N, C-alpha and C positions, 0 to 999 in steps of 0.2 A: 908158840908164836911169841914174838916180841911185842912190846907195847905199841899200839897203833898211834900214828901221828894224827893230828886233826884232819889231814887231807886224805887219809886212807879209807878205803872201803873194803868190807869183807864180802867175798864172793865164794859161793859154794859151786863147785864144778862136779858134775856127775857124768861118768862115761863107763863103758864096759870095763871091768877090771883088767882085761887083756890089753886094752888101749891106753890105760893110764900112763905107762912109761913113755909111750910115743907122744902123748899130749904134754907130759912134763918136758920132754926134749924140745918140743915145739914152743913151749912157753918160756924156756930158759932165757933166750935173748930178750924177750918182751919184759919179763919180770925183773931182770937184773938182780938187785939185792932185796927185792920184796920178800917178806916172810910168807911161808906156806907150810901146811901140814897135809901129808898125803896118807890115805888109807888104801894100800894096794889091794887088799882083800875085797873091799867094797867098791872100789873105783871112785871114791870121793876125794876131792881135793879142796882144801880151804885156803884161800889166798887173800892176803892183804895187799891191795894195789889200787891205784887210781885208774889203771888201764883196763877198765871194764869191757869195752868193746873188743879189744884185742884178745882178752881172755875168752869172751863169748864166741868170737870167730873160730878160735882153735877148738873149743869144746864142741861147737856145732859141726865142724868139719869131721870130727870123730864120732858123730851121731849122738852126742850128749847134749848137755845143757849147762848153763851158768846163770845162777840167780844171785841177786844182791841180797845179802842177809841184813846188812846195815850200812848206812852211809852217813857221814857227819852232817851233810846238808839235807839229807832225807828227800832229795828231789830226783833221784835216779829212778828210771823205770826198773822195777824189781825183776820182771821177767825178761825183758828184752824182746820177746815175741810171745804170742799167745800159743801155748802148747795145745796139741790135740786134747780134747776133753776139758778145756778150760771152762766152758759154760756149765758142764756137768759138775765140775769141782765147785764152782760158784754156787750152784743150786744146792749141792750137798752141804756146803758150809752154811748157807742161809738157813737150811732146814735144821741142822744139828747144832748150830752155834748162832742162833738168831740174835743173841745179844752181843756177839763179837768178843767173847771173853777169852777164847783160845787163840794165842798167837796173833794179837790184834795188829792190823796194818802190815803184817809180814807175809801172809800167805796169799789170800785172794782179796784183792783190794778193788 
C-alpha cells in the first residue's frame, strides 16, 4: 500500500473468498484511486479510504464485514454494527485480558 494521507482510514474487509472478486468489482467505482491489498485465498481486503460507510455497505451485502483498523481522528465507529456474539467477545476479552494489554482500543471497546 502507498503511504496514507492524514485523511485516510484503514479498513479490513472480510468476505467469503469466493465473493471477494465480486466485492472488489462493486468497490472499484467507490474507491477510485484508493490503495488496497487483497488476499484472494482468505477473502480479506485492506483498504485505505475515507469512504467507510460505502465499503461497509458492500461488504455487508456480500455477507461479510468491514472494520476500521485505524483512523487519523480516532473517532469512527470501529465496528459499524454489533456482530453476533459481541457480548461474548467482550466478556472473553475482559476475562483473559483484564488489563487491556492486547490490541488496546482496537478490538472490543
